[in-house]
N, C-alpha and C positions, 0 to 999 in steps of 0.2 A: 435409406432413401437417397436417390441420386439428386444432383442439381436439377433445377426446373427452369424451362424456358417459357416466358409469358409473351404472348402476342397481344398488344394493347393498341387503342386508337392512336396514341402518340408515338409509337415505335415498339421496340423489343426490349425486354428485360431478362437478364439471366441471373437467377438467385440461387443460393445454396439451400440445404435442407433446413436451415434455421430461419430462412426468410430474409437473409442479408443480400443486398444487391451486389453482385460481383461486377457486372458492367451493364450498360444499356445503350441502345441506339435511339437517339431522339430525332425522329423524322417522321412528319405526318404524311407518310405515304402508305399504300397498302402493301403489306409484307406477307410472304408465305414462308414458313419455317419447318425444319425438321432437325433432329439432333441424334447423333450416334448413341448407342446404348451406354457407352462409358462416359458420355458427356465431353469427349475430347474435341469433337467436330460439330459445327453448327452450319448447315446449309440454308441460305435465305434466297428467296425470290423477291427482288425489289421491283414493284410495279411502277414504272416511270410515267405513265400516262401518254397523252397524245404527242405525236412527233418525235418519239424517242423509243428505242428498243428497251425492253425490260433487262434487268441485270441479275445474273446468278452469281452469288458471292459465297465463298467458303471461308468461315472463320475457325480459328482454334478456340479453346475454352478461355483464353486470356484476351479475346477480341482482336487478335492479330488477324488482319485481312490476308488470307493466303493467296487467293486469286479471284478475279472477276471475269465473267464471260457475258457478253451481250447476247440476248436471245430475243427474237421479234415479239414473242408473246409467252408468258408463263402463267399457267393456271394451277400447277401442282408441283411439289418437289418431294423428293424422298432420298434417304441415305441408309446405306447398309449398316449393320450393327457395329462394325469395326471402323467405319468411316472410309473404307477403301473405294466404294462405288457410290456414285451420286446419279439420280435421274431427275429430269425436269421436263415439263411438257406444256404445250399450248395446243396446237393441232398436231405438232411434231413431237415425237418422243426423242429426247437427247440423253445420251449415257456417257458419263464421264468417269475417269479415275480420280483419286484424290489429289492428283497433281494438276488437274484442270485439262487433261488431254481428252478430247471428244473421241470416244471409242466407236460410237455409231449413232445414226439418227434413223427414224422411221416416220414417214409422213402419213397420218390417217386421214388427212384432208378434212377432218371435222374437229372442232374444238373439243378437247378432252375434259371430261367433267371430274374425273377421280383417278387416283393412282396409288399403287402400293408396291412394296418391294419385299422379297423374302429376306430372311435375317442376313444371309451372306452375299446378297445381291445377285444370286444366280437367276432369279426370275423376276420380271416386272409385269404387273397386270395393270391395264388401264381400261377405263369405261368412257364411251362417248354417246352421241345421240343415236348411233347405230347398234352398239352393243359392246361386248367384252373382247379384249385382245390379250393374249399372253405371249411374252417374249422371253428368250433365254438371254444369258449374259453377253452372247455374241451378236445380238440384234436379230436373231432369226425369229420371225413370227411363227410360233408353234401352232396356234389355232385362233379362230375368232367365232363368236356366237352372237347372232342377232337376238336382242332382247325385246320384250314387249314394252315399247317406249325407251327413252334414253336410259342408259345405265348410269345413274347419278352417283353411285357409291360402290367401291369394290374393296376387298381385302384379301389377303393371301396368308396362309399359315407359315410359320417360321421356316419350315423345310421346303416350302413351295409345293407340297403335295395336294393341297386343297385351296380352292378359290371360291369366294362368295361374292355375290353381286345383288344390288337392290335396284329396281327400275322405277321410272316415273309412273309406269302403269300399275305399280303396287305389287309386283311379283319379286319373290326372292329366289335366287338361283344358287345351287351348290354344285361345283364341278370338281373333278379330280384333275390332276396335272395334264392328262392326255386330252382334256377338253370333253370328256364324257359327262353329261348332265346327270348327277346322281339323284337329285330331287329338286323340286321346286314347290313353293308355298305362296298362294295368293293372299296377300294381306288386305288388298282392296283399295289402298290409297298410297299415294306417293311415298316411297321409302327414302328417307333423307340421309341415313347413315347405317353402315354395317361394320361388324368387327368379328374377328374369329380368333379362337384360342390358339396357342403355339402349336399344339398337336391336331388342330382342326376338329376336336371332339365337341366344341360348343360354339355357337353362332348367336350373336345378339343383333337386333335391328331396331331402328327407330323410325317412326312413321308420322305423316301429317294427320293421321287419325288420333293423335295424342297418346299412342301406345308404345311401350317397350316390349319387345318379344325376345324369348330365349329358346333356342332349338338344340337338339343333340345332333350328331352327325348323321343320323338316319332320317332326319327331317321331322322328327316328333316335336311338337310344340310342348316344351316343358312348362312354360308359364308366360303370362303377359301381365303388364301392369299399366294402368291408365294414369297419365299425368294430367296436369291442369291445362295444357295446351300442346301444340304440335312439338314433336321431339326433333331438336336440332342435331344432336350428336350423341353417339354411344361408343363405349370402349369396354373391352374385357381384359382382365389380367392374363398374362401368358399361361398360367396354370389353369385358367377357366374357373377359378374359385370366386371371383368377384367381378361385378360389372358396374358401370357408372353411365348415367345418361344426363344430358342437359336439355331442358325444355324451355319453350318460349314463355312459360309461366314464371321465369326467372328463378327457377329452382334447379339444384343438382340432386339427382337420386342415386343412392349407393346400394347395391344389392349384394347379398351372399347368394350366389347362383343356386346352390343346392338346397337352400332353406326357403326360397320363395315358392309358394304353392298357389296355384290358381284358385280362385274362389269357385267352389263346386256349383255346377249348373243346377238350379232348383227344378223339381219336377214340374213341368208346365201345367197350368190350371186351364181347363177348356174355357174358351171364350167364344162369344157369339161371332158368327161370320160378318166381318166388316162390310159396310156398304161400298161397292166399287167406287174408285176415285172418278171424279167427273172430268178429269184431264190432268195435264202435267205442264210444268214450267221448265223451260230449258235455257241455260246461259251458254252461248257459244261465241268463240272468239275467232277472228279472221287470222290470228297467228298463234302458234304454240310456243314460240320463243321470241323474246325482244331484247334489245340492248338499251342501255341507259340513253335517254333523250328521244327514244323512238316512240311513235304513237301506234295505237291499235284500237280496233273497234270491238266492243263487246255487245252482242245482240241478244235481245230477249225474244224468245219464241214461245208460242202457246200451241197446244194441241189437246183436243178433247171434244166434248159435246157442245151444243149450242149454249152460249154464254152471253150474259148481259153485264157482268161486272167482274173485274180482275184486279187484284192488288198483289204487287211483288215488291219485296224489300230485300236488298242485299247489301252486304258489307264488303269493303276492300281495304287493304293495308296501306300504310303511309309511303310505300314504295312508289305509288302512282297518284296522279291527280286527274280530275275530270277537266277536259278542255272543250268538250262539245256534246250536245244531246240532240236527238232527233226522234220524233214519233211519226207514224205513218197513217193516222187517221182511221184505224181499224174500228175504234169505238167512236160513235158520232156525238155523244153528249159531253163526256170528259175524256181527254186523251193527253195525259200530262206526266211530266217527270219532275220530281223535286229531289233535291240533294242537300247533304250536310257533310260535316267532317266524317269521313270514313263510311258513308252510306249513300245509297240511291234508292228512291222509291218510284214505281210506276203505278198509276191508277188509270184504268179504262172503264168507262161506263157507257152503255148504249141503250137507246130507247127501244131498239128491236134486238132480237138475239143474233149473235155473231156465230157463224158456223166455223168451229175450230177442228173439223174432222181432218183437215190437211194442216200440217204445221205452218203457222202464220208468224212472221216477224212483225212485232208491234213497236219496237223501240231499238235505237242504237245509241250507245254511250261511248264516246271517243275518250281514251285515256292517254296520258303521256307518262312514260317512265321517268322518274327523277334521276338526275345526273349522279346523285349519291348512291344509287343502287349498284350492287356489285354482282359479278358473275356467281351463279349458283343460288342467288336469292330466288325466292319463289313467290310469285303473286297469287294469292288464293282468294277467290270470291266465294262467299258463303251466303246462301239464301236463308234468311230468317223468317220471312213471311211469304207464302205463296198460296193464294186462295182464287178459286173460280166459283162464281155464284155463291160466295160466303162459305164455301167448304175448303178445308185444307187439302192440297194436292201435292203429289211428289214433285221434288224440284232437284235439279242437278247442281253440283258445285263444279268449279273449274279452276285449274291451276295453269299458270303460264310461267315459263322459266326465263330468268335473266341470263343472257349469254354475253360472251366477250368475242367480238369479231375484229378482224384486222382493220376494217374501215373506221372503227371507233377512235383509233389513235390519231386519225387525220380529221375528224369531226371537231374542229377547234372551237366552233361556236355552239356546240352541244345542242344542235337542232334536229339530230337524227338523220341528217342528210350529208351528202358529199357535194360541194359546189365545185366550180371550175378551178379555182385557186387551190382548194384542198386536194383535188386530183393531180394538179401539176406538182405539188409538193411530193405526193407519193411517187409520181413518175421520176422525179429527180432523185429520190431516195433509191428507187429501183436501178436507175442508171449508175448510181454510186455503190451498188451491191449491198444496200442497207435493207433491202426489201426483196423477198423471194417472189417467184412468178405467180404462185397461187394466191398470195396475199394481195398482190397487185390486181389480179383477176377479180378477187373479192371486192376490192375498192372500186374498180371500174363498173362492176355489176351494180353496186350501190349507187354510183353516180348516174348510171342509166335509169335507175328507179326514182331518182330524186327530182 
């Protein structure tokens, strides 16, 4: 067993196989880390926060700082097995050698959500809100593919022959090196993490529907396993024999890939035809992605038959807080919103029937994203109660992704806006070549919206 690198709230720890701490970095910043296969090199992305560029730092195993490179924004880092090549990205993919020389850069113009590198650094794959991109070692874009929703997670086989990606729309994609889509699988909910064995024969995926999935390289689902909450991360051993998953139920799951067998599907028993639903409840947001400190509206819509009473109860995570609520008087007797820690309830009661044949907005709840939220966190709203005229009806769930944008670095008062002084500081940095043209444009657009 090799040495282990731990990313902790208070910094980074490097420990040996016996658990002894070899060295640590004590600094309460957000860190991104990757380590070479032999443990000789550690690449870190130190997130500096507002008004400063992030820092890409290469250490050796003794904690000697080999070099530091400022980068305007870092969301992911990767390193080849032998430590000869390093990649870092924000919206731009940067590719370095181990001496700190920047070999090439490529601007995707959209914040990159995930990145992976083949074993020898010959190929780099990234995913962003548009889809998947594959580059060779020389910085040539080999191909790109538009996914169903943001490509939140990507992985590449050791030899770079196969690429897997998971999307916010719940679809899993499996490509060969040429960009040909060999197969896809609709999981049906946000895919948070994927990994692939060294030879590409096995793929594991974790989803916000609480399940871990394992596939072979033909797209056959070998097994799935339901955890106690949504799955945050998955990994598979290079030989494809073992897989591990981390879930929001605070548990780690360890699988022997070939020995996990799906529970057989029982023969269905005939059941009476259910009574058609009298309507549906939908939660819809005015934004699909938000930044820390930003506000957004979540609207409650109803559609169905004539109704006199509606009750909706939904939960939300501690990544956000309610700052305002509004109802629209659709129901004339009771038309109210109540809230508590982590939940919102809407009750509408009318003396006369309300026609819901056309979708009607009955309430708006304005949320603010907490400043402690980090890029790639996901805000998920779950409807626990949805009734129309006392009958349970279908209800939608919704997810909103936390993103990191260049303007956030200059939002010093964390109010989700750019004021005049903050814009002037960004312009000053641009004049001093500390900010590129696209990032300045992003900040100006936010200033115009503020």
